[in-house]
LOSE-366400 format. One record per residue: residue in one letter; x, y, z of N, C-alpha, C, O in turn. Coordinates in steps of 0.02 Angstrom, whole numbers, padded with zeros to 5 digits, always signed. Last residue first. Layout:
LOSE-366400
aXYZXYZXYZXYZ/...
//
This chain:
LOSE-366400
i+00000-01426-00259+00057-01395-00224+00031-01341-00178+00070-01308-00144/c-00065-01581-00312-00078-01514-00285-00017-01490-00248+00016-01527-00212/r-00080-01710-00359-00046-01661-00400-00059-01590-00376-00064-01543-00417/s-00236-01756-00275-00172-01771-00306-00146-01710-00347-00184-01666-00366/s-00314-01653-00149-00309-01715-00187-00240-01719-00220-00192-01689-00196/v-00363-01597+00003-00313-01585-00048-00300-01651-00083-00278-01699-00052/h-00502-01537+00073-00474-01600+00051-00427-01584-00007-00448-01561-00060/m-00551-01445+00214-00518-01445+00149-00490-01514+00134-00459-01545+00177/g-00639-01485+00319-00637-01417+00295-00608-01412+00225-00636-01379+00182/g-00629-01620+00343-00695-01590+00349-00697-01517+00326-00751-01490+00315/g-00525-01713+00225-00538-01674+00284-00607-01642+00284-00639-01638+00231/g-00554-01878+00153-00532-01809+00152-00553-01773+00215-00592-01798+00254/p-00699-01982+00126-00627-01970+00125-00611-01896+00124-00650-01856+00098/f-00832-01995+00247-00810-01981+00180-00735-01968+00181-00708-01945+00231/v-00832-02035+00382-00882-02062+00336-00859-02054+00264-00864-02100+00224/g-00715-01983+00445-00743-02047+00465-00790-02078+00413-00788-02138+00401/p-00649-01864+00427-00642-01915+00374-00675-01981+00391-00665-02030+00355/k-00816-01801+00419-00756-01820+00383-00697-01818+00432-00694-01773+00475/r-00915-01752+00499-00915-01824+00485-00852-01847+00451-00835-01906+00453/p-00913-01615+00508-00880-01652+00561-00878-01727+00549-00843-01763+00584/d-00880-01506+00384-00918-01567+00395-00884-01609+00448-00831-01637+00435/g-00853-01339+00455-00849-01390+00402-00891-01451+00420-00931-01449+00467/r-00856-01208+00520-00909-01258+00524-00909-01305+00463-00958-01309+00426/f-00751-01115+00414-00793-01115+00474-00848-01168+00468-00882-01172+00417/f-00605-01047+00364-00647-01106+00353-00685-01120+00417-00655-01134+00469/k-00564-00886+00311-00579-00928+00369-00625-00985+00348-00677-00974+00317/i-00433-00816+00220-00500-00846+00217-00508-00893+00277-00465-00934+00291/g-00305-00766+00190-00352-00724+00227-00423-00751+00230-00470-00713+00242/k-00272-00852+00041-00248-00805+00091-00306-00767+00124-00350-00741+00089/i-00205-00979-00053-00268-00958-00021-00248-00915+00039-00212-00937+00083/t-00129-01021-00202-00121-00985-00139-00189-00962-00114-00227-00930-00151/l-00067-01154-00293-00128-01118-00275-00117-01086-00207-00098-01120-00159/k+00060-01177-00415+00041-01168-00345-00025-01131-00340-00037-01083-00376/s+00094-01305-00540+00104-01240-00509+00071-01237-00441+00056-01289-00412/d+00062-01408-00621+00130-01407-00595+00146-01342-00560+00205-01325-00552/g-00105-01431-00569-00055-01440-00622+00014-01444-00592+00025-01479-00542/t-00184-01437-00460-00156-01371-00477-00102-01377-00530-00059-01333-00537/d-00331-01521-00419-00271-01522-00460-00248-01450-00471-00288-01406-00488/l-00429-01517-00317-00420-01576-00358-00353-01578-00393-00321-01631-00396/i-00480-01475-00165-00432-01453-00215-00411-01515-00254-00378-01560-00227/r-00629-01438-00099-00591-01496-00120-00545-01473-00177-00569-01455-00231/m-00694-01346+00035-00656-01345-00027-00622-01413-00038-00591-01441+00007/q-00779-01360+00146-00779-01298+00108-00747-01306+00040-00770-01276-00009/r-00890-01498+00176-00823-01469+00178-00824-01408+00132-00863-01404+00085/r-01054-01483+00244-01010-01489+00186-00940-01465+00204-00932-01418+00243/t-01119-01466+00363-01146-01517+00318-01101-01529+00258-01107-01580+00224/q-01086-01361+00444-01078-01428+00472-01109-01482+00427-01123-01537+00451/q-01082-01247+00368-01144-01261+00405-01146-01332+00432-01199-01361+00443/g-00972-01197+00305-00998-01262+00281-01060-01284+00316-01090-01335+00297/d-00929-01042+00261-00968-01076+00312-00998-01140+00283-01044-01137+00242/l-00795-00947+00242-00830-01001+00207-00863-01044+00259-00830-01079+00297/v-00769-00777+00261-00784-00839+00296-00821-00887+00249-00872-00868+00220/c-00661-00649+00273-00698-00687+00223-00707-00757+00250-00659-00793+00262/s-00584-00601+00374-00652-00574+00370-00692-00605+00314-00752-00590+00306/l-00454-00621+00426-00498-00678+00412-00571-00656+00409-00615-00688+00438/g-00377-00505+00432-00414-00526+00491-00464-00581+00479-00511-00588+00517/d-00391-00394+00288-00355-00437+00335-00402-00461+00390-00459-00439+00395/e-00488-00402+00136-00472-00372+00200-00432-00422+00242-00438-00482+00233/q-00505-00481+00022-00486-00411+00014-00461-00380+00079-00418-00336+00077/c-00436-00643+00014-00484-00598+00045-00460-00526+00039-00401-00512+00049/v-00395-00736-00132-00373-00690-00079-00432-00650-00053-00473-00625-00091/i-00321-00853-00221-00388-00839-00196-00378-00800-00131-00355-00828-00081/n-00214-00866-00359-00224-00839-00292-00298-00829-00278-00334-00799-00319/g-00160-01013-00443-00164-00940-00441-00175-00919-00369-00148-00950-00323/f-00237-01151-00526-00184-01123-00485-00185-01047-00493-00209-01021-00544/l-00371-01273-00513-00337-01216-00544-00277-01197-00502-00267-01225-00448/e-00497-01332-00464-00449-01364-00508-00414-01310-00548-00425-01301-00608/v-00604-01359-00331-00556-01312-00360-00505-01352-00401-00474-01399-00376/d-00766-01364-00284-00715-01406-00314-00667-01360-00352-00687-01327-00399/f-00849-01307-00142-00812-01288-00202-00763-01343-00222-00723-01365-00181/m-00927-01380-00045-00949-01315-00071-00916-01300-00138-00950-01282-00186/t-00972-01552-00037-00920-01501-00045-00948-01437-00074-00988-01438-00121/q-01072-01648-00038-01023-01651+00015-00976-01591+00017-00943-01579+00068/s-01149-01633-00147-01185-01635-00082-01136-01635-00024-01156-01623+00033/t-01048-01519-00243-01079-01584-00230-01117-01579-00165-01117-01527-00132/a-01039-01378-00266-01008-01426-00312-01040-01495-00305-01057-01526-00355/c-01187-01274-00252-01130-01310-00224-01104-01361-00274-01140-01384-00318/t-01270-01126-00228-01251-01174-00279-01188-01208-00254-01140-01174-00237/t-01259-01099-00084-01322-01095-00122-01316-01142-00182-01352-01192-00186/c-01179-01106+00064-01185-01144+00002-01255-01134-00028-01305-01157+00001/t-01108-00951+00121-01136-01017+00132-01148-01048+00063-01129-01020+00012/y-00996-00835+00173-01020-00869+00113-01044-00938+00133-01006-00979+00158/t-00983-00677+00246-00992-00749+00258-01026-00781+00197-01077-00757+00174/g-00857-00553+00206-00925-00576+00219-00925-00651+00231-00873-00683+00228/s-00761-00454+00093-00774-00478+00161-00847-00498+00170-00892-00465+00145/e-00736-00517-00073-00759-00464-00028-00774-00494+00041-00797-00551+00046/i-00596-00585-00146-00660-00600-00114-00677-00543-00066-00636-00524-00025/l-00517-00598-00300-00524-00557-00239-00593-00568-00210-00643-00561-00245/a-00421-00709-00383-00490-00697-00365-00491-00658-00299-00468-00684-00247/q-00301-00695-00506-00315-00684-00436-00388-00671-00426-00416-00625-00457/d-00228-00817-00620-00265-00756-00603-00273-00751-00528-00255-00797-00491/r-00172-00941-00638-00129-00888-00612-00164-00821-00605-00132-00771-00587/p-00297-00990-00754-00238-01007-00714-00195-00946-00700-00183-00904-00744/n-00448-00890-00741-00395-00921-00780-00337-00940-00734-00329-00911-00681/m-00600-00929-00654-00540-00889-00664-00488-00928-00705-00485-00989-00702/v-00756-00966-00727-00698-00989-00689-00637-00948-00706-00624-00933-00764/n-00896-00943-00736-00847-00890-00752-00781-00905-00717-00754-00863-00682/n-00979-01045-00695-00992-01015-00761-00940-00963-00781-00941-00941-00838/g-00907-01196-00620-00941-01131-00620-00948-01103-00690-00925-01134-00738/n-00838-01311-00601-00899-01315-00640-00940-01251-00635-01001-01252-00646/r-00732-01273-00520-00718-01294-00588-00780-01301-00632-00775-01298-00693/s-00746-01122-00430-00763-01193-00435-00760-01215-00508-00783-01179-00552/i-00719-00985-00435-00665-01030-00416-00683-01104-00424-00637-01145-00426/t-00832-00915-00492-00763-00892-00503-00712-00947-00490-00665-00955-00529/d-00952-00971-00455-00938-00965-00527-00865-00946-00541-00840-00960-00595/y-00938-00955-00315-00941-01022-00345-00923-01018-00419-00882-01058-00443/l-00945-00816-00305-00885-00851-00283-00882-00921-00314-00829-00942-00337/q-01075-00795-00352-01019-00767-00388-00953-00801-00369-00911-00813-00412/n-01147-00862-00251-01149-00887-00319-01092-00859-00361-01063-00895-00402/p-01123-00782-00136-01098-00851-00140-01097-00879-00211-01051-00915-00229/t-01071-00616-00188-01123-00664-00170-01092-00734-00172-01042-00745-00206/t-00963-00543-00225-01007-00513-00176-01063-00560-00154-01099-00545-00107/t-00796-00544-00283-00858-00580-00271-00898-00547-00215-00871-00525-00165/i-00717-00472-00407-00729-00460-00336-00796-00491-00321-00848-00466-00343/i-00614-00562-00520-00680-00536-00501-00679-00521-00427-00644-00554-00388/h-00477-00566-00558-00530-00594-00601-00598-00565-00584-00636-00545-00629/d-00355-00467-00585-00399-00480-00528-00465-00501-00558-00505-00459-00580/e-00231-00536-00691-00295-00501-00684-00327-00518-00617-00326-00575-00595/v-00064-00512-00728-00113-00549-00687-00175-00507-00680-00171-00447-00664/v+00002-00498-00890-00020-00463-00829-00073-00505-00793-00120-00529-00824/k+00123-00607-00951+00052-00588-00953+00033-00557-00887+00046-00585-00834/l+00252-00657-01052+00236-00618-00993+00165-00592-01000+00148-00560-01049/t+00331-00798-01119+00271-00756-01118+00263-00722-01051+00267-00754-00998/i+00466-00843-01221+00442-00831-01153+00383-00783-01157+00384-00733-01194/s+00548-00952-01325+00490-00907-01320+00466-00904-01248+00448-00954-01218/i+00727-00951-01341+00664-00983-01321+00609-00930-01318+00622-00870-01311/d+00887-00983-01397+00828-00940-01408+00766-00978-01388+00752-01032-01415/t+01017-01017-01281+00967-01043-01329+00911-00992-01336+00890-00961-01287/w+01184-01038-01234+01127-00992-01240+01082-01015-01297+01105-01030-01352/g+01229-01203-01172+01242-01138-01200+01178-01097-01205+01125-01119-01183/s+01158-01311-01121+01206-01322-01176+01221-01255-01211+01223-01252-01272/g+01077-01263-01019+01119-01321-01007+01171-01333-01060+01224-01362-01046/c+01012-01147-01056+00972-01208-01049+01016-01270-01044+00994-01325-01061/s+00997-00987-01036+01048-01037-01023+01014-01103-01006+00991-01114-00950/a+00915-00893-01163+00914-00928-01099+00971-00979-01096+00990-01009-01146/k+00852-00751-01240+00911-00794-01235+00911-00826-01166+00908-00791-01116/w+00684-00741-01300+00735-00726-01249+00794-00773-01260+00786-00828-01285/t+00558-00678-01396+00615-00723-01396+00668-00698-01348+00693-00643-01354/n+00393-00659-01324+00453-00634-01356+00508-00687-01354+00504-00734-01315/t+00226-00622-01293+00274-00676-01309+00332-00649-01349+00322-00619-01402/g+00191-00496-01168+00176-00536-01227+00228-00591-01236+00269-00603-01192/m+00301-00361-01113+00243-00405-01107+00231-00443-01173+00257-00424-01225/p+00452-00325-01052+00418-00334-01116+00362-00385-01111+00374-00445-01106/p+00446-00218-00905+00462-00282-00937+00422-00291-01002+00365-00268-01006/t+00475-00042-00931+00437-00097-00903+00456-00162-00938+00479-00160-00995/m+00553+00045-01000+00548+00056-00928+00510+00000-00893+00512-00005-00832/s+00659-00027-01126+00593-00010-01100+00595+00000-01025+00634-00032-00989/s+00768-00066-01193+00776-00007-01150+00710+00015-01119+00706+00068-01090/s+00824-00233-01217+00769-00185-01218+00785-00127-01172+00811-00138-01117/t+00864-00397-01246+00888-00328-01253+00827-00282-01261+00785-00291-01305/i+00843-00521-01123+00820-00493-01186+00844-00421-01188+00843-00387-01137/y+00896-00672-01038+00895-00600-01050+00864-00584-01117+00859-00627-01161/a+00931-00789-00905+00899-00771-00968+00898-00696-00975+00901-00659-00926/q+01019-00808-00798+00989-00866-00829+00952-00851-00895+00944-00896-00936/f+01186-00744-00771+01115-00746-00756+01085-00801-00798+01122-00837-00832/v+01326-00654-00770+01303-00721-00753+01230-00717-00730+01215-00690-00677/c+01429-00562-00817+01360-00565-00842+01335-00636-00833+01323-00672-00881/a+01521-00482-00685+01517-00524-00745+01445-00520-00771+01407-00478-00748/n+01520-00436-00558+01573-00412-00603+01577-00453-00667+01629-00458-00698/d+01413-00463-00478+01459-00518-00491+01518-00499-00535+01561-00541-00550/g+01304-00380-00442+01368-00372-00409+01418-00427-00421+01462-00439-00380/d+01182-00367-00497+01191-00425-00454+01261-00428-00424+01276-00473-00385/l+01196-00251-00573+01152-00249-00515+01158-00310-00470+01140-00307-00411/d+01281-00178-00664+01301-00241-00632+01262-00250-00567+01290-00256-00513/s+01250-00003-00621+01252-00060-00667+01278-00120-00629+01294-00116-00570/d+01230+00081-00512+01214+00106-00579+01209+00049-00630+01169+00052-00676/a+01153+00025-00359+01206+00022-00409+01183+00049-00476+01124+00042-00494/t+01040+00023-00279+01083+00084-00278+01137+00083-00331+01166+00136-00346/t+00976-00095-00271+00934-00036-00286+00975+00028-00290+00947+00082-00302/s+01033-00249-00340+01044-00190-00298+00995-00135-00319+00976-00130-00378/p+00935-00401-00360+00974-00344-00383+00981-00289-00331+00941-00284-00284/e+00960-00569-00307+00920-00508-00300+00962-00447-00320+01020-00442-00299/s+00990-00705-00418+01015-00657-00369+00971-00594-00367+00949-00570-00419/s+00943-00775-00523+00930-00804-00456+00953-00757-00401+00938-00769-00342/d+00863-00686-00655+00922-00701-00616+00901-00732-00549+00847-00717-00523/f+00825-00618-00810+00803-00666-00759+00864-00690-00722+00913-00712-00753/i+00827-00450-00871+00863-00510-00850+00822-00552-00802+00787-00525-00759/w+00840-00335-00999+00796-00363-00948+00820-00433-00934+00832-00472-00981/l+00981-00232-01037+00949-00298-01036+00895-00302-00982+00903-00276-00927/n+01090-00139-01085+01017-00129-01086+00980-00195-01091+00951-00211-01143/p+01233-00219-01167+01199-00164-01131+01123-00171-01133+01096-00204-01177/l+01351-00312-01182+01281-00332-01174+01245-00276-01135+01227-00285-01077/n+01498-00340-01207+01453-00294-01243+01381-00320-01241+01355-00345-01290/i+01605-00332-01077+01559-00378-01111+01504-00335-01142+01469-00299-01108/a+01654-00212-01036+01700-00259-01068+01661-00313-01105+01682-00336-01158/g+01571-00133-00963+01563-00131-01035+01611-00175-01072+01610-00178-01134/t+01566-00137-00825+01622-00102-00858+01612-00092-00932+01642-00047-00962/g+01460-00210-00774+01479-00149-00740+01534-00109-00774+01546-00052-00754/d+01405-00316-00834+01468-00328-00800+01494-00266-00764+01544-00269-00729/c+01283-00265-00886+01280-00321-00839+01347-00336-00805+01347-00367-00751/q+01216-00114-00893+01277-00148-00914+01291-00203-00864+01309-00190-00807/s+01085-00088-00853+01114-00049-00909+01177-00081-00936+01192-00076-00996/d+00958-00202-00818+01027-00182-00804+01055-00146-00865+01049-00171-00921/w+00807-00246-00737+00840-00215-00794+00909-00192-00773+00919-00166-00718/y+00745-00407-00677+00764-00336-00669+00797-00312-00733+00814-00351-00777/m+00673-00538-00587+00680-00506-00652+00696-00433-00640+00665-00401-00597/y+00713-00683-00485+00704-00612-00498+00706-00595-00572+00736-00630-00613/h+00650-00802-00364+00692-00785-00421+00669-00717-00448+00613-00695-00435/d+00570-00864-00267+00625-00819-00247+00676-00809-00303+00736-00809-00291/n+00460-00925-00315+00519-00968-00304+00580-00927-00284+00636-00953-00285/e+00368-00829-00341+00357-00869-00282+00415-00916-00267+00418-00945-00212/n+00471-00690-00401+00418-00739-00406+00414-00782-00343+00453-00772-00296/k+00496-00514-00412+00514-00577-00380+00456-00625-00386+00398-00606-00378/y+00568-00370-00494+00512-00415-00478+00539-00480-00450+00596-00500-00462/y+00602-00192-00500+00622-00262-00508+00569-00306-00475+00529-00283-00434/w+00564-00045-00595+00549-00092-00542+00586-00158-00554+00599-00177-00611/r+00672+00091-00635+00633+00033-00658+00623-00013-00598+00666-00020-00555/e+00758+00188-00597+00687+00203-00590+00643+00148-00619+00582+00157-00627/s+00887+00149-00590+00865+00171-00656+00791+00192-00656+00764+00211-00708/k+00901+00096-00464+00924+00165-00474+00901+00193-00542+00897+00253-00550/t+00743+00007-00442+00816+00012-00443+00836+00083-00459+00793+00127-00468/k+00601-00007-00336+00634+00023-00394+00710+00019-00386+00737+00025-00331/a+00533-00167-00283+00557-00099-00271+00587-00072-00336+00597-00109-00384/v+00440-00274-00320+00473-00269-00254+00492-00197-00239+00471-00169-00189/p+00299-00345-00401+00347-00290-00396+00375-00286-00325+00338-00293-00277/l+00293-00522-00431+00266-00464-00396+00319-00409-00395+00379-00424-00387/y+00256-00649-00544+00306-00600-00522+00272-00539-00492+00229-00509-00524/v+00220-00817-00545+00191-00751-00538+00243-00704-00509+00270-00717-00455/g+00311-00926-00660+00274-00909-00600+00246-00839-00602+00247-00805-00654/d+00474-00986-00708+00403-00978-00721+00369-00958-00656+00395-00972-00602/f+00595-01013-00652+00583-00943-00671+00512-00932-00696+00491-00875-00705/v+00606-01146-00633+00590-01106-00573+00578-01033-00590+00554-00995-00548/a+00650-01201-00752+00577-01197-00742+00558-01155-00681+00502-01131-00676/q+00774-01223-00806+00760-01156-00779+00686-01146-00764+00661-01090-00763/n+00774-01346-00861+00819-01336-00804+00811-01266-00773+00838-01253-00719/p+00686-01334-00972+00663-01364-00909+00709-01352-00849+00685-01347-00792/c+00646-01241-01081+00711-01240-01047+00700-01269-00977+00704-01232-00927/s+00519-01253-01134+00575-01243-01180+00643-01248-01147+00693-01258-01182/e+00427-01276-01027+00420-01310-01091+00484-01308-01133+00501-01359-01164/a+00471-01195-00922+00461-01267-00911+00458-01306-00976+00482-01362-00980/f+00473-01066-00982+00535-01099-00962+00526-01174-00955+00567-01213-00979/g+00343-01024-01004+00384-01044-01061+00448-01079-01043+00475-01117-01083/s+00283-00879-00916+00279-00950-00936+00323-00962-00996+00338-00916-01035/v+00244-00766-00790+00295-00788-00838+00285-00862-00852+00279-00902-00806/i+00127-00643-00753+00141-00714-00755+00195-00727-00808+00191-00700-00863/f+00134-00498-00645+00128-00531-00710+00151-00603-00705+00188-00622-00660/q+00061-00361-00555+00093-00426-00557+00089-00453-00628+00046-00433-00667/p+00081-00187-00604+00043-00248-00591+00088-00309-00586+00145-00309-00609/p+00169-00055-00513+00152-00093-00573+00116-00158-00556+00120-00181-00499/i+00109+00078-00420+00142+00014-00416+00122-00027-00477+00062-00033-00491/e+00139+00249-00439+00095+00192-00455+00136+00128-00454+00190+00124-00484/g+00206+00337-00300+00209+00316-00370+00166+00255-00381+00158+00213-00336/v+00118+00441-00195+00150+00376-00201+00149+00356-00274+00096+00357-00307/p+00138+00602-00125+00113+00559-00178+00153+00495-00182+00214+00495-00172/p+00115+00627+00050+00159+00629-00009+00134+00582-00062+00112+00527-00047/v-00021+00709+00113+00008+00643+00105+00053+00645+00043+00030+00664-00011/p-00012+00857+00212-00023+00824+00147+00012+00757+00145+00067+00750+00170/p-00087+00866+00372-00025+00865+00332-00037+00829+00266-00068+00776+00264/t-00231+00960+00391-00204+00892+00387-00141+00893+00345-00142+00918+00289/p-00244+01103+00496-00236+01074+00430-00206+01004+00434-00161+00991+00474/t-00368+01122+00614-00297+01107+00606-00286+01075+00538-00317+01023+00524/p-00491+01245+00576-00471+01176+00586-00396+01167+00575-00365+01201+00534/a-00505+01395+00669-00491+01363+00605-00468+01292+00617-00429+01279+00663/a-00633+01417+00788-00562+01405+00773-00555+01374+00705-00595+01331+00685/t-00753+01540+00785-00738+01470+00772-00664+01462+00754-00638+01496+00710/v-00844+01640+00888-00780+01635+00852-00763+01562+00845-00758+01526+00895/g-00954+01635+00966-00965+01636+00894-00901+01634+00854-00903+01626+00793/c-00878+01728+01093-00933+01684+01074-00946+01691+00999-00948+01746+00972/t-00782+01810+01143-00763+01766+01087-00818+01718+01068-00806+01671+01030/s-00775+01976+01192-00815+01915+01194-00796+01874+01132-00794+01900+01076/f-00644+02066+01271-00676+02041+01210-00720+01982+01227-00704+01943+01271/t-00574+02212+01338-00612+02151+01352-00648+02130+01288-00679+02172+01255/a-00423+02297+01386-00476+02284+01338-00510+02218+01356-00478+02174+01385/s-00326+02433+01454-00350+02364+01452-00405+02357+01399-00430+02407+01372/s-00276+02563+01444-00240+02515+01485-00264+02443+01476-00226+02396+01490/t-00338+02639+01349-00279+02668+01381-00241+02615+01421-00181+02622+01432/s-00375+02542+01202-00391+02568+01268-00328+02599+01297-00273+02587+01273/s-00456+02462+01065-00402+02504+01092-00424+02531+01159-00483+02542+01172/a-00484+02299+00990-00506+02360+01024-00445+02399+01047-00389+02373+01047/e-00548+02156+00903-00495+02203+00918-00525+02265+00953-00584+02279+00945/a-00568+01991+00835-00591+02043+00881-00532+02090+00894-00475+02068+00897/v-00514+01917+00734-00583+01903+00751-00611+01954+00801-00672+01959+00809/t-00403+01913+00600-00424+01950+00659-00498+01938+00673-00540+01947+00629/e-00331+01759+00548-00378+01813+00536-00397+01847+00602-00406+01813+00653/g-00253+01649+00577-00219+01713+00572-00266+01772+00559-00243+01829+00558/d-00317+01532+00603-00298+01544+00533-00263+01611+00523-00247+01629+00466/a-00351+01540+00733-00295+01497+00716-00272+01506+00644-00215+01490+00627/g-00388+01719+00757-00403+01648+00755-00343+01608+00734-00290+01636+00718/k-00334+01849+00865-00334+01818+00800-00351+01744+00806-00332+01711+00854/i-00365+01997+00948-00371+01924+00951-00375+01897+00880-00415+01921+00840/v-00280+02139+01008-00305+02102+00950-00309+02028+00967-00263+01999+00996/w-00269+02300+01069-00274+02229+01086-00308+02194+01027-00359+02217+01001/s-00158+02438+01090-00212+02406+01053-00209+02331+01066-00156+02302+01074/v-00119+02577+01189-00114+02504+01182-00172+02480+01140-00229+02499+01152/e-00054+02707+01255-00079+02690+01189-00067+02616+01176-00013+02595+01155/g+00004+02739+01375-00068+02750+01368-00095+02733+01300-00154+02745+01287/n+00134+02707+01394+00120+02776+01373+00047+02789+01359+00028+02841+01333/y+00235+02619+01509+00171+02622+01475+00153+02695+01458+00157+02739+01501/e+00347+02605+01584+00356+02632+01517+00291+02638+01478+00291+02661+01421/s+00301+02550+01701+00329+02618+01704+00339+02647+01635+00338+02708+01627/g+00141+02471+01673+00212+02472+01687+00239+02542+01681+00205+02588+01659/s+00019+02364+01595+00039+02422+01635+00114+02419+01648+00145+02368+01634/q-00120+02294+01518-00049+02308+01513-00034+02369+01556-00069+02419+01554/q-00234+02159+01511-00216+02224+01539-00141+02233+01534-00103+02186+01545/a-00376+02074+01448-00303+02083+01450-00288+02153+01475-00326+02200+01463/s-00499+01948+01444-00478+02014+01468-00402+02017+01468-00368+01969+01486/f-00627+01865+01361-00555+01870+01368-00539+01941+01391-00564+01990+01361/t-00763+01762+01392-00737+01831+01391-00662+01829+01403-00638+01797+01449/g-00823+01635+01282-00815+01665+01347-00788+01735+01339-00789+01764+01284/c-00806+01494+01202-00856+01548+01206-00852+01577+01276-00876+01547+01323/e-00667+01447+01195-00720+01429+01148-00773+01483+01146-00784+01513+01093/l-00491+01462+01203-00557+01480+01227-00609+01468+01173-00596+01478+01113/n-00327+01455+01246-00381+01416+01218-00447+01442+01246-00456+01443+01307/i-00188+01560+01197-00237+01535+01245-00288+01494+01208-00294+01497+01147/t-00033+01630+01181-00078+01580+01153-00123+01554+01208-00100+01530+01260/e+00025+01790+01149+00004+01743+01201-00042+01693+01168-00087+01713+01129/t+00148+01893+01085+00100+01840+01070+00088+01798+01131+00135+01773+01162/r+00178+02060+01048+00183+02008+01098+00129+01956+01084+00071+01974+01073/e+00264+02183+00962+00216+02128+00959+00230+02078+01015+00287+02058+01026/c+00274+02348+00962+00304+02292+00997+00252+02236+00999+00201+02241+01034/t+00308+02475+00855+00259+02424+00870+00296+02365+00903+00342+02336+00874/d+00361+02643+00902+00373+02576+00876+00316+02529+00894+00280+02540+00943/g+00323+02756+00970+00304+02751+00900+00317+02683+00870+00288+02666+00818/p+00462+02758+01080+00395+02782+01063+00382+02778+00988+00426+02795+00948/p+00559+02603+01084+00553+02676+01077+00481+02696+01062+00443+02657+01034/a+00559+02478+01206+00537+02496+01139+00529+02571+01134+00495+02601+01177/y+00608+02416+01320+00637+02480+01299+00618+02498+01228+00657+02530+01193/k+00533+02299+01337+00541+02347+01392+00565+02415+01368+00543+02466+01393/c+00507+02192+01256+00476+02255+01237+00490+02311+01289+00460+02364+01283/g+00548+02064+01289+00591+02103+01245+00563+02171+01227+00593+02206+01185/n+00446+02018+01376+00459+01985+01312+00498+02030+01264+00482+02033+01204/q+00368+02163+01453+00399+02097+01452+00416+02077+01381+00403+02113+01333/p+00314+02285+01563+00345+02274+01497+00384+02209+01499+00429+02200+01540/g+00170+02237+01662+00239+02261+01654+00266+02247+01584+00243+02201+01551/t+00069+02097+01647+00088+02154+01689+00160+02173+01677+00206+02131+01681/s-00066+02029+01575+00005+02039+01563+00026+02103+01599+00002+02157+01582/s-00182+01902+01594-00161+01968+01616-00086+01974+01606-00048+01931+01627/v-00314+01816+01527-00242+01824+01524-00225+01895+01545-00252+01944+01518/a-00439+01699+01560-00417+01769+01569-00342+01771+01568-00309+01733+01603/v-00527+01596+01454-00469+01602+01497-00450+01675+01501-00445+01709+01450/g-00671+01496+01419-00638+01561+01422-00581+01563+01472-00586+01534+01527/d-00641+01323+01364-00677+01377+01397-00636+01441+01400-00576+01442+01386/t-00592+01259+01198-00609+01253+01269-00641+01316+01298-00665+01359+01260/e-00513+01369+01077-00543+01304+01095-00559+01307+01168-00541+01356+01200/a-00414+01452+00972-00478+01458+01007-00508+01390+01016-00527+01357+00968/n-00270+01549+00919-00305+01486+00933-00370+01500+00969-00380+01555+00996/t-00187+01693+00990-00201+01645+00937-00236+01583+00965-00232+01567+01024/i-00174+01863+01012-00197+01801+01044-00216+01752+00989-00257+01768+00945/t-00063+01993+01024-00094+01947+00977-00111+01882+01013-00067+01850+01042/l-00050+02157+01064-00055+02091+01095-00094+02046+01048-00152+02059+01034/v+00057+02283+01030+00004+02244+01000+00005+02175+01032+00055+02140+01028/g+00106+02445+01096+00107+02371+01097+00047+02341+01061-00008+02369+01062/g+00150+02578+01102+00116+02552+01043+00112+02477+01039+00115+02449+00985/n+00267+02552+01223+00245+02599+01173+00214+02566+01112+00247+02529+01076/w+00249+02532+01382+00255+02487+01324+00226+02523+01266+00165+02526+01259/
//
């Protein structure tokens, strides 16, 4: 085996002896002077590695090399027939972690208001809109709690026969993510409201939109406001101040209160019977899954009395109601964990 190079890669576990006998792996007829590389992969941590080469074509000139996982040579020697290496102290290169592909920034939720006041037949378009996915134009489309949508369309009929290009649209139909135009696929311009804009994001603030309000297209004022994560609560008092109507920092309607994982008992309480009196709409959400945010009534108070959410919706997610007041409803009206009062959705 003329001028062979034996390359050993990797290093882990205990010492392993590798013996290679005879010309193998395509090196049988290597001409004199050529380099014939042969790779054996073994695992060894701290021990002795021995290798031997022999055969009828062996010419007495063999070099032996051990390389680490990173490709760097960690030991080498030459011999007429064999070589022995100690690998103690040789550290294997760590296996590289595959890079995580970058994720585009997800846009914030936003609140839409104005339909109920100015165009009551389209009130279902008010609400909190969450980003769903990008369309082919690289703009996000959004969906509210009533399963209605907002999206951008370059040409709403797909042909340009109707001269309404570059619109942000409110629609009851979910848009396509692959179509160039006419994203609702109706070959027309049938939707509930629109505004002309080439912006990559929905037009925030209060603007004049065209809306179908039962008697043709009408100019109405629609407001889009980014939903704020009002506060991350870390103490029972902060939670009280955020969600209870008589707190000091009550969240605004349709905001989101993020609650840090933990158990919350009553330090400051709404009443002797209730931990929190809630009179708002929006989202009260535990940061972690698995019901790791616990409202503990200590068997003396119900956790929450929901008094009024106006004409909108209060969402409570990922929160465990624990040890409410077992006396209710026998002694006091309402449930022992939650009492939902009038005008609540």
